[in-house]
C-alpha positions as CSV (number, residue, x, y, z in Angstrom):
1,X,-187.6,19.9,-71.7
2,X,-184.9,17.3,-71.2
3,X,-185.7,14.4,-68.8
4,X,-182.8,13.2,-66.7
5,X,-183.0,9.5,-65.7
6,X,-181.5,8.3,-62.4
7,X,-178.1,6.8,-62.5
8,X,-177.9,3.3,-61.1
9,X,-175.1,0.8,-60.6
10,X,-176.0,-1.2,-63.8
11,X,-176.5,1.9,-66.0
12,X,-173.7,4.4,-65.3
13,X,-174.7,6.6,-68.3
14,X,-178.4,6.8,-68.7
15,X,-179.8,8.4,-71.8
16,X,-181.5,11.9,-71.7
17,X,-184.7,12.5,-73.7
18,X,-184.6,16.0,-75.1
19,X,-188.0,15.9,-76.8
20,X,-189.9,14.5,-79.7
21,X,-188.7,15.0,-83.3
22,X,-191.6,17.4,-83.8
23,X,-190.7,19.5,-80.8
24,X,-187.0,19.6,-81.8
25,X,-188.0,20.6,-85.3
26,X,-190.1,23.4,-83.9
27,X,-187.1,24.5,-81.8
28,X,-184.9,24.5,-84.9
29,X,-187.5,26.4,-86.8
30,X,-187.4,29.1,-84.1
31,X,-183.7,29.2,-84.2
32,X,-183.3,29.6,-88.0
33,X,-186.3,32.0,-88.1
34,X,-184.4,34.2,-85.6
35,X,-181.4,34.0,-87.8
36,X,-183.3,35.6,-90.7
37,X,-184.0,32.4,-92.7
38,X,-187.1,32.5,-94.8
39,X,-188.0,28.8,-94.2
40,X,-191.4,27.8,-93.0
41,X,-192.0,25.2,-90.4
42,X,-192.8,22.4,-92.9
43,X,-189.5,23.0,-94.7
44,X,-187.6,22.7,-91.4
45,X,-189.5,19.5,-90.6
46,X,-188.5,18.1,-94.0
47,X,-184.9,18.9,-93.2
48,X,-185.1,17.2,-89.8
49,X,-186.8,14.2,-91.4
50,X,-184.0,13.9,-94.0
51,X,-181.5,14.0,-91.1
52,X,-183.4,11.4,-89.1
53,X,-183.5,9.1,-92.1
54,X,-179.8,9.6,-92.7
55,X,-179.1,8.9,-89.0
56,X,-181.2,5.7,-89.1
57,X,-179.0,4.5,-91.9
58,X,-176.0,4.5,-89.6
59,X,-177.3,4.0,-86.1
60,X,-180.1,2.7,-84.0
61,X,-182.5,5.1,-82.3
62,X,-182.8,4.6,-78.5
63,X,-186.6,4.3,-79.1
64,X,-185.9,1.1,-81.1
65,X,-184.2,-0.5,-78.1
66,X,-187.2,-0.1,-75.9
67,X,-189.9,-0.9,-78.6
68,X,-190.6,-4.5,-77.5
69,X,-190.1,-5.6,-81.1
70,X,-192.8,-3.3,-82.3
71,X,-192.2,-1.1,-85.3
72,X,-191.3,2.5,-84.6
73,X,-192.7,5.3,-86.8
74,X,-190.2,7.8,-87.9
75,X,-192.5,10.8,-87.4
76,X,-192.9,13.9,-85.3
77,X,-193.7,11.7,-82.2
78,X,-190.4,9.9,-82.2
79,X,-188.6,10.5,-78.9
80,X,-185.1,11.8,-79.5
81,X,-182.3,11.4,-77.0
82,X,-179.5,14.0,-76.4
83,X,-176.8,12.0,-78.0
84,X,-179.0,11.5,-81.1
85,X,-179.9,15.1,-81.4
86,X,-176.3,16.1,-81.0
87,X,-175.6,14.3,-84.3
88,X,-178.9,15.0,-86.1
89,X,-179.2,18.7,-85.5
90,X,-176.0,19.8,-87.4
91,X,-177.1,17.7,-90.4
92,X,-180.7,19.1,-90.2
93,X,-179.3,22.7,-90.0
94,X,-177.0,22.0,-93.0
95,X,-180.1,20.8,-94.9
96,X,-181.8,24.1,-94.0
97,X,-178.8,26.0,-95.2
98,X,-179.0,24.3,-98.6
99,X,-182.6,25.5,-99.0
100,X,-181.9,29.0,-97.7
101,X,-178.8,29.7,-99.8
102,X,-180.4,29.9,-103.2
103,X,-183.0,32.4,-101.7
104,X,-180.1,34.6,-100.5
105,X,-178.4,34.4,-103.9
106,X,-181.7,35.4,-105.6
107,X,-182.0,38.4,-103.3
108,X,-178.4,39.3,-104.1
109,X,-179.2,39.3,-107.9
110,X,-182.0,41.8,-107.1
111,X,-179.5,44.2,-105.5
112,X,-180.2,43.4,-101.9
113,X,-177.4,43.1,-99.4
114,X,-176.5,39.4,-99.1
115,X,-176.0,37.5,-95.8
116,X,-175.6,33.8,-95.0
117,X,-174.0,31.1,-97.0
118,X,-173.8,30.9,-100.7
119,X,-175.1,27.8,-102.5
120,X,-171.7,26.2,-103.0
121,X,-170.6,26.6,-99.4
122,X,-173.9,25.3,-98.1
123,X,-173.8,22.3,-100.4
124,X,-170.2,21.6,-99.5
125,X,-170.9,21.8,-95.8
126,X,-173.8,19.3,-96.2
127,X,-171.7,16.9,-98.2
128,X,-168.8,17.1,-95.7
129,X,-171.2,16.4,-92.8
130,X,-172.7,13.4,-94.6
131,X,-169.2,12.1,-95.3
132,X,-168.2,12.3,-91.7
133,X,-171.5,11.0,-90.4
134,X,-170.7,7.3,-90.5
135,X,-167.6,7.8,-88.3
136,X,-169.5,9.9,-85.8
137,X,-172.6,7.7,-85.5
138,X,-171.9,4.1,-86.4
139,X,-171.5,2.0,-83.4
140,X,-170.9,-1.7,-83.3
141,X,-170.7,-3.6,-80.1
142,X,-167.3,-5.3,-79.5
143,X,-167.1,-8.9,-80.5
144,X,-165.3,-11.3,-78.2
145,X,-163.5,-14.4,-79.5
146,X,-162.9,-17.2,-77.1
147,X,-159.8,-19.3,-77.8
148,X,-160.0,-22.9,-76.8
């Protein structure tokens, strides 16, 4: 469940915690399982973990800002904020598609009715998301130059 922080004068846009990485992975598992995917929960977690690592390459997790200089474990207990999950979830879902697509193509080769993405489309979607990821997530604070 999302936790809404109060809005104060100093912080006009407080962050919203939507859950831990493990909880959100479980939610994604439920979502893809309901869509007919044959992934198991550990495969979905592996996809979420890949997406978390990719996100960490381009942005700072909110949890790092409040860590008091202590290392943060990138594991299932990592708190994830709404703006982070909005970027991470599509990438994790695309990673799931890449795992699911060959299974669907194998079913097709056995005469079953195919559904879902083919391997090429799933791979292209993941590649495109990864290419757009830096623009969507990388944030650098503005630098001010004082002229004397």
